[in-house]
All heavy atoms as TSV, in Angstrom:
chain	resi	resn	atom	element	x	y	z
A	1	MET	N	N	0.842	-1.173	0.000
A	1	MET	CA	C	0.000	0.000	0.000
A	1	MET	C	C	0.885	1.232	0.000
A	1	MET	O	O	1.864	1.313	0.729
A	1	MET	CB	C	-0.888	-0.015	1.245
A	1	MET	CG	C	-1.726	1.219	1.338
A	1	MET	SD	S	-2.957	1.132	2.639
A	1	MET	CE	C	-2.083	1.885	3.976
A	2	LEU	N	N	0.536	2.174	-0.835
A	2	LEU	CA	C	1.191	3.472	-0.851
A	2	LEU	C	C	0.228	4.470	-0.236
A	2	LEU	O	O	-0.954	4.473	-0.553
A	2	LEU	CB	C	1.501	3.911	-2.289
A	2	LEU	CG	C	2.338	2.950	-3.110
A	2	LEU	CD1	C	2.430	3.438	-4.547
A	2	LEU	CD2	C	3.718	2.814	-2.522
A	3	ASN	N	N	0.732	5.317	0.650
A	3	ASN	CA	C	-0.164	6.248	1.306
A	3	ASN	C	C	0.594	7.498	1.715
A	3	ASN	O	O	1.633	7.419	2.351
A	3	ASN	CB	C	-0.808	5.595	2.528
A	3	ASN	CG	C	-1.917	6.429	3.105
A	3	ASN	OD1	O	-2.393	7.360	2.477
A	3	ASN	ND2	N	-2.335	6.094	4.305
A	4	GLN	N	N	0.058	8.625	1.326
A	4	GLN	CA	C	0.591	9.907	1.776
A	4	GLN	C	C	-0.559	10.893	1.688
A	4	GLN	O	O	-1.220	10.986	0.657
A	4	GLN	CB	C	1.738	10.371	0.890
A	4	GLN	CG	C	2.325	11.685	1.328
A	4	GLN	CD	C	3.561	12.052	0.517
A	4	GLN	OE1	O	4.215	11.191	-0.029
A	4	GLN	NE2	N	3.855	13.309	0.437
A	5	LYS	N	N	-0.806	11.612	2.751
A	5	LYS	CA	C	-1.904	12.583	2.715
A	5	LYS	C	C	-1.619	13.623	1.644
A	5	LYS	O	O	-0.491	14.097	1.513
A	5	LYS	CB	C	-2.052	13.265	4.076
A	5	LYS	CG	C	-2.583	12.346	5.148
A	5	LYS	CD	C	-2.796	13.096	6.439
A	5	LYS	CE	C	-3.354	12.167	7.490
A	5	LYS	NZ	N	-3.604	12.875	8.743
A	6	ASN	N	N	-2.646	13.984	0.894
A	6	ASN	CA	C	-2.487	14.926	-0.211
A	6	ASN	C	C	-2.046	16.311	0.237
A	6	ASN	O	O	-1.523	17.070	-0.554
A	6	ASN	CB	C	-3.784	15.032	-1.013
A	6	ASN	CG	C	-4.076	13.748	-1.769
A	6	ASN	OD1	O	-3.179	12.970	-2.063
A	6	ASN	ND2	N	-5.335	13.534	-2.083
A	7	VAL	N	N	-2.235	16.650	1.498
A	7	VAL	CA	C	-1.844	17.977	1.984
A	7	VAL	C	C	-0.362	18.030	2.363
A	7	VAL	O	O	0.179	19.098	2.574
A	7	VAL	CB	C	-2.711	18.410	3.188
A	7	VAL	CG1	C	-4.163	18.560	2.775
A	7	VAL	CG2	C	-2.582	17.453	4.343
A	8	ASN	N	N	0.307	16.857	2.465
A	8	ASN	CA	C	1.719	16.818	2.838
A	8	ASN	C	C	2.609	16.922	1.611
A	8	ASN	O	O	2.314	16.329	0.580
A	8	ASN	CB	C	2.057	15.507	3.565
A	8	ASN	CG	C	1.383	15.415	4.916
A	8	ASN	OD1	O	0.967	16.409	5.480
A	8	ASN	ND2	N	1.272	14.215	5.427
A	9	LEU	N	N	3.695	17.657	1.743
A	9	LEU	CA	C	4.686	17.709	0.677
A	9	LEU	C	C	5.544	16.463	0.749
A	9	LEU	O	O	5.768	15.913	1.819
A	9	LEU	CB	C	5.555	18.956	0.810
A	9	LEU	CG	C	4.806	20.287	0.697
A	9	LEU	CD1	C	5.772	21.436	0.911
A	9	LEU	CD2	C	4.115	20.411	-0.648
A	10	GLY	N	N	6.050	16.012	-0.368
A	10	GLY	CA	C	6.909	14.844	-0.388
A	10	GLY	C	C	6.619	14.005	-1.611
A	10	GLY	O	O	5.745	14.309	-2.404
A	11	THR	N	N	7.380	12.938	-1.742
A	11	THR	CA	C	7.207	12.063	-2.898
A	11	THR	C	C	7.207	10.611	-2.462
A	11	THR	O	O	7.705	10.265	-1.393
A	11	THR	CB	C	8.344	12.261	-3.921
A	11	THR	OG1	O	9.584	11.959	-3.277
A	11	THR	CG2	C	8.383	13.668	-4.457
A	12	ILE	N	N	6.637	9.777	-3.302
A	12	ILE	CA	C	6.719	8.325	-3.171
A	12	ILE	C	C	7.384	7.848	-4.446
A	12	ILE	O	O	6.931	8.169	-5.544
A	12	ILE	CB	C	5.324	7.690	-3.024
A	12	ILE	CG1	C	4.648	8.163	-1.741
A	12	ILE	CG2	C	5.419	6.175	-3.074
A	12	ILE	CD1	C	3.193	7.740	-1.619
A	13	THR	N	N	8.474	7.103	-4.317
A	13	THR	CA	C	9.197	6.604	-5.485
A	13	THR	C	C	9.291	5.098	-5.395
A	13	THR	O	O	9.800	4.561	-4.410
A	13	THR	CB	C	10.621	7.205	-5.553
A	13	THR	OG1	O	10.502	8.631	-5.541
A	13	THR	CG2	C	11.334	6.772	-6.803
A	14	VAL	N	N	8.791	4.403	-6.418
A	14	VAL	CA	C	8.785	2.950	-6.446
A	14	VAL	C	C	9.856	2.465	-7.419
A	14	VAL	O	O	9.883	2.865	-8.574
A	14	VAL	CB	C	7.397	2.406	-6.866
A	14	VAL	CG1	C	7.405	0.900	-6.932
A	14	VAL	CG2	C	6.327	2.902	-5.905
A	15	LYS	N	N	10.750	1.592	-6.918
A	15	LYS	CA	C	11.830	1.037	-7.737
A	15	LYS	C	C	11.753	-0.481	-7.798
A	15	LYS	O	O	12.723	-1.133	-8.155
A	15	LYS	CB	C	13.183	1.465	-7.181
A	15	LYS	CG	C	13.418	2.959	-7.240
A	15	LYS	CD	C	14.790	3.309	-6.747
A	15	LYS	CE	C	15.017	4.808	-6.839
A	15	LYS	NZ	N	16.359	5.184	-6.372
A	16	GLY	N	N	10.630	-1.047	-7.466
A	16	GLY	CA	C	10.450	-2.493	-7.527
A	16	GLY	C	C	9.234	-2.901	-6.742
A	16	GLY	O	O	8.644	-2.107	-6.024
A	17	GLY	N	N	8.821	-4.145	-6.934
A	17	GLY	CA	C	7.688	-4.671	-6.198
A	17	GLY	C	C	6.540	-5.039	-7.102
A	17	GLY	O	O	6.485	-4.639	-8.258
A	18	THR	N	N	5.635	-5.828	-6.566
A	18	THR	CA	C	4.437	-6.246	-7.289
A	18	THR	C	C	3.212	-5.743	-6.542
A	18	THR	O	O	3.112	-5.896	-5.326
A	18	THR	CB	C	4.385	-7.774	-7.429
A	18	THR	OG1	O	5.530	-8.202	-8.173
A	18	THR	CG2	C	3.133	-8.227	-8.154
A	19	PHE	N	N	2.309	-5.144	-7.278
A	19	PHE	CA	C	1.096	-4.555	-6.737
A	19	PHE	C	C	-0.088	-5.274	-7.363
A	19	PHE	O	O	-0.159	-5.403	-8.586
A	19	PHE	CB	C	1.040	-3.058	-7.054
A	19	PHE	CG	C	2.195	-2.289	-6.473
A	19	PHE	CD1	C	3.431	-2.275	-7.105
A	19	PHE	CD2	C	2.046	-1.602	-5.286
A	19	PHE	CE1	C	4.505	-1.575	-6.562
A	19	PHE	CE2	C	3.110	-0.908	-4.732
A	19	PHE	CZ	C	4.341	-0.893	-5.377
A	20	VAL	N	N	-1.022	-5.754	-6.551
A	20	VAL	CA	C	-2.189	-6.474	-7.053
A	20	VAL	C	C	-3.340	-5.488	-7.214
A	20	VAL	O	O	-3.727	-4.812	-6.269
A	20	VAL	CB	C	-2.574	-7.630	-6.107
A	20	VAL	CG1	C	-3.816	-8.344	-6.615
A	20	VAL	CG2	C	-1.414	-8.613	-5.965
A	21	ASN	N	N	-3.831	-5.412	-8.440
A	21	ASN	CA	C	-4.951	-4.528	-8.806
A	21	ASN	C	C	-4.655	-3.056	-8.553
A	21	ASN	O	O	-5.557	-2.265	-8.286
A	21	ASN	CB	C	-6.245	-4.953	-8.094
A	21	ASN	CG	C	-6.672	-6.341	-8.501
A	21	ASN	OD1	O	-6.546	-6.724	-9.664
A	21	ASN	ND2	N	-7.160	-7.113	-7.560
A	22	TYR	N	N	-3.399	-2.668	-8.630
A	22	TYR	CA	C	-3.020	-1.255	-8.528
A	22	TYR	C	C	-1.765	-1.035	-9.360
A	22	TYR	O	O	-0.764	-1.743	-9.196
A	22	TYR	CB	C	-2.737	-0.843	-7.071
A	22	TYR	CG	C	-2.251	0.577	-7.006
A	22	TYR	CD1	C	-3.135	1.629	-7.206
A	22	TYR	CD2	C	-0.918	0.871	-6.826
A	22	TYR	CE1	C	-2.691	2.942	-7.210
A	22	TYR	CE2	C	-0.467	2.179	-6.821
A	22	TYR	CZ	C	-1.357	3.204	-7.017
A	22	TYR	OH	O	-0.922	4.497	-7.026
A	23	ASP	N	N	-1.821	-0.061	-10.250
A	23	ASP	CA	C	-0.685	0.281	-11.108
A	23	ASP	C	C	-0.051	1.568	-10.585
A	23	ASP	O	O	-0.638	2.642	-10.718
A	23	ASP	CB	C	-1.176	0.460	-12.541
A	23	ASP	CG	C	-0.065	0.757	-13.521
A	23	ASP	OD1	O	1.066	1.087	-13.103
A	23	ASP	OD2	O	-0.332	0.659	-14.729
A	24	PRO	N	N	1.153	1.487	-9.976
A	24	PRO	CA	C	1.757	2.683	-9.402
A	24	PRO	C	C	2.157	3.733	-10.445
A	24	PRO	O	O	2.405	4.874	-10.097
A	24	PRO	CB	C	2.976	2.156	-8.645
A	24	PRO	CG	C	3.296	0.861	-9.301
A	24	PRO	CD	C	1.991	0.307	-9.770
A	25	SER	N	N	2.178	3.351	-11.728
A	25	SER	CA	C	2.472	4.348	-12.754
A	25	SER	C	C	1.273	5.258	-13.013
A	25	SER	O	O	1.396	6.271	-13.688
A	25	SER	CB	C	2.908	3.673	-14.059
A	25	SER	OG	O	1.840	2.986	-14.675
A	26	LYS	N	N	0.120	4.908	-12.452
A	26	LYS	CA	C	-1.083	5.748	-12.584
A	26	LYS	C	C	-1.193	6.748	-11.452
A	26	LYS	O	O	-2.072	7.599	-11.457
A	26	LYS	CB	C	-2.351	4.881	-12.604
A	26	LYS	CG	C	-2.363	3.842	-13.677
A	26	LYS	CD	C	-2.415	4.442	-15.056
A	26	LYS	CE	C	-2.564	3.331	-16.081
A	26	LYS	NZ	N	-2.036	3.632	-17.364
A	27	GLY	N	N	-0.343	6.633	-10.439
A	27	GLY	CA	C	-0.310	7.603	-9.354
A	27	GLY	C	C	-1.465	7.488	-8.391
A	27	GLY	O	O	-1.990	6.419	-8.133
A	28	ASP	N	N	-1.883	8.616	-7.901
A	28	ASP	CA	C	-2.870	8.759	-6.834
A	28	ASP	C	C	-4.291	8.800	-7.411
A	28	ASP	O	O	-4.509	9.341	-8.483
A	28	ASP	CB	C	-2.530	10.069	-6.114
A	28	ASP	CG	C	-3.508	10.474	-5.067
A	28	ASP	OD1	O	-4.556	11.026	-5.438
A	28	ASP	OD2	O	-3.222	10.274	-3.884
A	29	ASP	N	N	-5.252	8.270	-6.664
A	29	ASP	CA	C	-6.651	8.299	-7.105
A	29	ASP	C	C	-7.146	9.726	-7.326
A	29	ASP	O	O	-7.959	9.977	-8.198
A	29	ASP	CB	C	-7.555	7.642	-6.061
A	29	ASP	CG	C	-7.340	6.146	-5.970
A	29	ASP	OD1	O	-6.791	5.551	-6.924
A	29	ASP	OD2	O	-7.709	5.568	-4.941
A	30	ASN	N	N	-6.673	10.658	-6.528
A	30	ASN	CA	C	-7.162	12.043	-6.600
A	30	ASN	C	C	-6.282	12.949	-7.455
A	30	ASN	O	O	-6.780	13.817	-8.146
A	30	ASN	CB	C	-7.258	12.638	-5.203
A	30	ASN	CG	C	-8.246	11.899	-4.335
A	30	ASN	OD1	O	-9.355	11.648	-4.741
A	30	ASN	ND2	N	-7.824	11.525	-3.151
A	31	LEU	N	N	-4.977	12.763	-7.385
A	31	LEU	CA	C	-4.062	13.690	-8.036
A	31	LEU	C	C	-3.386	13.142	-9.282
A	31	LEU	O	O	-2.694	13.873	-9.967
A	31	LEU	CB	C	-2.980	14.130	-7.035
A	31	LEU	CG	C	-3.490	14.821	-5.774
A	31	LEU	CD1	C	-2.340	15.096	-4.823
A	31	LEU	CD2	C	-4.223	16.099	-6.136
A	32	GLY	N	N	-3.545	11.857	-9.568
A	32	GLY	CA	C	-2.864	11.282	-10.723
A	32	GLY	C	C	-1.369	11.211	-10.485
A	32	GLY	O	O	-0.919	11.012	-9.364
A	33	GLY	N	N	-0.587	11.367	-11.509
A	33	GLY	CA	C	0.858	11.354	-11.384
A	33	GLY	C	C	1.438	9.988	-11.660
A	33	GLY	O	O	0.811	9.135	-12.270
A	34	ASN	N	N	2.653	9.774	-11.215
A	34	ASN	CA	C	3.384	8.538	-11.466
A	34	ASN	C	C	4.334	8.304	-10.306
A	34	ASN	O	O	5.142	9.163	-9.989
A	34	ASN	CB	C	4.162	8.680	-12.775
A	34	ASN	CG	C	4.928	7.447	-13.159
A	34	ASN	OD1	O	4.977	6.452	-12.448
A	34	ASN	ND2	N	5.550	7.511	-14.318
A	35	PHE	N	N	4.238	7.144	-9.663
A	35	PHE	CA	C	5.126	6.825	-8.549
A	35	PHE	C	C	6.332	5.996	-8.970
A	35	PHE	O	O	7.184	5.674	-8.152
A	35	PHE	CB	C	4.361	6.044	-7.466
A	35	PHE	CG	C	3.237	6.820	-6.822
A	35	PHE	CD1	C	2.009	6.229	-6.609
A	35	PHE	CD2	C	3.410	8.125	-6.402
A	35	PHE	CE1	C	0.972	6.919	-5.998
A	35	PHE	CE2	C	2.380	8.831	-5.792
A	35	PHE	CZ	C	1.157	8.220	-5.595
A	36	VAL	N	N	6.416	5.608	-10.243
A	36	VAL	CA	C	7.489	4.734	-10.711
A	36	VAL	C	C	8.720	5.584	-11.040
A	36	VAL	O	O	8.635	6.568	-11.776
A	36	VAL	CB	C	7.036	3.915	-11.937
A	36	VAL	CG1	C	8.156	3.054	-12.463
A	36	VAL	CG2	C	5.825	3.050	-11.572
A	37	ALA	N	N	9.853	5.187	-10.488
A	37	ALA	CA	C	11.099	5.936	-10.667
A	37	ALA	C	C	11.544	5.928	-12.123
A	37	ALA	O	O	11.231	5.008	-12.884
A	37	ALA	CB	C	12.195	5.322	-9.795
A	38	ASP	N	N	12.280	6.970	-12.513
A	38	ASP	CA	C	12.885	7.006	-13.842
A	38	ASP	C	C	13.747	5.769	-14.022
A	38	ASP	O	O	14.439	5.339	-13.090
A	38	ASP	CB	C	13.748	8.258	-14.013
A	38	ASP	CG	C	12.916	9.537	-14.107
A	38	ASP	OD1	O	11.705	9.439	-14.403
A	38	ASP	OD2	O	13.482	10.614	-13.886
A	39	GLY	N	N	13.717	5.185	-15.211
A	39	GLY	CA	C	14.504	3.993	-15.483
A	39	GLY	C	C	13.769	2.699	-15.159
A	39	GLY	O	O	14.318	1.618	-15.296
A	40	TYR	N	N	12.519	2.802	-14.705
A	40	TYR	CA	C	11.709	1.639	-14.360
A	40	TYR	C	C	10.394	1.688	-15.136
A	40	TYR	O	O	9.975	2.747	-15.604
A	40	TYR	CB	C	11.426	1.599	-12.852
A	40	TYR	CG	C	12.647	1.318	-12.035
A	40	TYR	CD1	C	13.546	2.332	-11.728
A	40	TYR	CD2	C	12.928	0.041	-11.580
A	40	TYR	CE1	C	14.694	2.083	-10.989
A	40	TYR	CE2	C	14.069	-0.227	-10.833
A	40	TYR	CZ	C	14.947	0.802	-10.547
A	40	TYR	OH	O	16.083	0.545	-9.829
A	41	LYS	N	N	9.750	0.546	-15.264
A	41	LYS	CA	C	8.465	0.471	-15.949
A	41	LYS	C	C	7.589	-0.549	-15.242
A	41	LYS	O	O	8.060	-1.322	-14.400
A	41	LYS	CB	C	8.648	0.059	-17.411
A	41	LYS	CG	C	9.203	-1.354	-17.577
A	41	LYS	CD	C	9.372	-1.725	-19.029
A	41	LYS	CE	C	9.919	-3.158	-19.134
A	41	LYS	NZ	N	10.078	-3.568	-20.505
A	42	VAL	N	N	6.308	-0.573	-15.590
A	42	VAL	CA	C	5.357	-1.519	-15.011
A	42	VAL	C	C	5.016	-2.571	-16.058
A	42	VAL	O	O	4.673	-2.245	-17.192
A	42	VAL	CB	C	4.077	-0.802	-14.539
A	42	VAL	CG1	C	3.034	-1.801	-14.088
A	42	VAL	CG2	C	4.404	0.161	-13.413
A	43	VAL	N	N	5.117	-3.834	-15.660
A	43	VAL	CA	C	4.711	-4.967	-16.491
A	43	VAL	C	C	3.479	-5.573	-15.834
A	43	VAL	O	O	3.489	-5.835	-14.630
A	43	VAL	CB	C	5.843	-6.014	-16.585
A	43	VAL	CG1	C	5.402	-7.224	-17.383
A	43	VAL	CG2	C	7.094	-5.396	-17.189
A	44	THR	N	N	2.400	-5.786	-16.608
A	44	THR	CA	C	1.175	-6.320	-16.028
A	44	THR	C	C	0.932	-7.753	-16.486
A	44	THR	O	O	1.279	-8.138	-17.598
A	44	THR	CB	C	-0.050	-5.461	-16.386
A	44	THR	OG1	O	-0.192	-5.427	-17.800
A	44	THR	CG2	C	0.084	-4.054	-15.863
A	45	GLU	N	N	0.359	-8.546	-15.583
A	45	GLU	CA	C	-0.028	-9.931	-15.854
A	45	GLU	C	C	-1.393	-10.165	-15.229
A	45	GLU	O	O	-1.679	-9.636	-14.163
A	45	GLU	CB	C	0.937	-10.920	-15.207
A	45	GLU	CG	C	2.367	-10.832	-15.662
A	45	GLU	CD	C	3.230	-11.794	-14.855
A	45	GLU	OE1	O	3.253	-12.987	-15.207
A	45	GLU	OE2	O	3.829	-11.336	-13.862
A	46	THR	N	N	-2.199	-10.982	-15.886
A	46	THR	CA	C	-3.494	-11.353	-15.331
A	46	THR	C	C	-3.358	-12.686	-14.608
A	46	THR	O	O	-2.806	-13.642	-15.157
A	46	THR	CB	C	-4.550	-11.468	-16.445
A	46	THR	OG1	O	-4.635	-10.209	-17.110
A	46	THR	CG2	C	-5.907	-11.839	-15.885
A	47	HIS	N	N	-3.821	-12.718	-13.373
A	47	HIS	CA	C	-3.847	-13.931	-12.550
A	47	HIS	C	C	-5.268	-14.105	-12.050
A	47	HIS	O	O	-5.666	-13.454	-11.075
A	47	HIS	CB	C	-2.872	-13.821	-11.371
A	47	HIS	CG	C	-1.437	-13.779	-11.783
A	47	HIS	ND1	N	-0.666	-14.909	-11.859
A	47	HIS	CD2	C	-0.638	-12.760	-12.178
A	47	HIS	CE1	C	0.556	-14.584	-12.262
A	47	HIS	NE2	N	0.586	-13.283	-12.461
A	48	GLY	N	N	-6.033	-14.940	-12.751
A	48	GLY	CA	C	-7.450	-15.086	-12.408
A	48	GLY	C	C	-8.163	-13.774	-12.657
A	48	GLY	O	O	-8.064	-13.195	-13.742
A	49	SER	N	N	-8.845	-13.257	-11.648
A	49	SER	CA	C	-9.542	-11.982	-11.797
A	49	SER	C	C	-8.684	-10.793	-11.355
A	49	SER	O	O	-9.156	-9.656	-11.359
A	49	SER	CB	C	-10.846	-11.998	-10.999
A	49	SER	OG	O	-10.573	-12.170	-9.621
A	50	ASP	N	N	-7.440	-11.052	-10.974
A	50	ASP	CA	C	-6.536	-9.995	-10.514
A	50	ASP	C	C	-5.557	-9.587	-11.604
A	50	ASP	O	O	-5.172	-10.388	-12.447
A	50	ASP	CB	C	-5.725	-10.458	-9.301
A	50	ASP	CG	C	-6.584	-10.663	-8.073
A	50	ASP	OD1	O	-7.538	-9.891	-7.884
A	50	ASP	OD2	O	-6.293	-11.606	-7.310
A	51	THR	N	N	-5.131	-8.337	-11.542
A	51	THR	CA	C	-4.052	-7.844	-12.391
A	51	THR	C	C	-2.866	-7.551	-11.502
A	51	THR	O	O	-2.978	-6.776	-10.550
A	51	THR	CB	C	-4.477	-6.567	-13.136
A	51	THR	OG1	O	-5.621	-6.856	-13.936
A	51	THR	CG2	C	-3.345	-6.056	-14.018
A	52	TRP	N	N	-1.733	-8.200	-11.797
A	52	TRP	CA	C	-0.505	-7.969	-11.043
A	52	TRP	C	C	0.340	-6.982	-11.826
A	52	TRP	O	O	0.635	-7.190	-13.004
A	52	TRP	CB	C	0.266	-9.265	-10.841
A	52	TRP	CG	C	-0.383	-10.252	-9.928
A	52	TRP	CD1	C	-1.683	-10.272	-9.523
A	52	TRP	CD2	C	0.243	-11.365	-9.319
A	52	TRP	NE1	N	-1.900	-11.352	-8.682
A	52	TRP	CE2	C	-0.734	-12.044	-8.556
A	52	TRP	CE3	C	1.526	-11.891	-9.364
A	52	TRP	CZ2	C	-0.449	-13.183	-7.819
A	52	TRP	CZ3	C	1.807	-13.020	-8.636
A	52	TRP	CH2	C	0.830	-13.664	-7.867
A	53	CYS	N	N	0.751	-5.891	-11.194
A	53	CYS	CA	C	1.589	-4.865	-11.796
A	53	CYS	C	C	2.947	-4.900	-11.112
A	53	CYS	O	O	3.052	-4.600	-9.927
A	53	CYS	CB	C	0.947	-3.493	-11.616
A	53	CYS	SG	S	-0.690	-3.367	-12.346
A	54	THR	N	N	3.964	-5.305	-11.868
A	54	THR	CA	C	5.301	-5.456	-11.300
A	54	THR	C	C	6.211	-4.367	-11.848
A	54	THR	O	O	6.276	-4.146	-13.066
A	54	THR	CB	C	5.885	-6.842	-11.632
A	54	THR	OG1	O	4.984	-7.836	-11.134
A	54	THR	CG2	C	7.252	-7.042	-11.004
A	55	VAL	N	N	6.911	-3.663	-10.963
A	55	VAL	CA	C	7.837	-2.607	-11.346
A	55	VAL	C	C	9.207	-3.242	-11.560
A	55	VAL	O	O	9.742	-3.915	-10.679
A	55	VAL	CB	C	7.903	-1.525	-10.248
A	55	VAL	CG1	C	8.884	-0.431	-10.624
A	55	VAL	CG2	C	6.514	-0.932	-10.013
A	56	VAL	N	N	9.744	-3.028	-12.769
A	56	VAL	CA	C	11.039	-3.604	-13.148
A	56	VAL	C	C	11.893	-2.532	-13.829
A	56	VAL	O	O	11.370	-1.545	-14.338
A	56	VAL	CB	C	10.862	-4.811	-14.104
A	56	VAL	CG1	C	10.101	-5.943	-13.428
A	56	VAL	CG2	C	10.173	-4.396	-15.390
A	57	ALA	N	N	13.206	-2.752	-13.834
A	57	ALA	CA	C	14.107	-1.847	-14.544
A	57	ALA	C	C	13.850	-1.949	-16.043
A	57	ALA	O	O	13.525	-3.022	-16.551
A	57	ALA	CB	C	15.556	-2.188	-14.227
A	58	LYS	N	N	13.968	-0.825	-16.748
A	58	LYS	CA	C	13.777	-0.820	-18.222
A	58	LYS	C	C	14.916	-1.508	-18.905
A	58	LYS	O	O	16.007	-1.566	-18.474
A	58	LYS	CB	C	13.678	0.615	-18.737
A	58	LYS	CG	C	12.362	1.264	-18.374
A	58	LYS	CD	C	12.281	2.616	-19.026
A	58	LYS	CE	C	10.981	3.298	-18.697
A	58	LYS	NZ	N	10.852	4.599	-19.305
């Protein structure tokens, strides 16, 4: 889970990991954006009814 109150300054940077049914390259539900670090990308796979989004180096 990624979480930061929208009123706080700061960043979230993802350089790896697998997220189920959440794509960190889409950012925040309210503000959009991208949490994936430069030089990384998201690869998606379907597992049953879930979508796994894995952050990997480009």
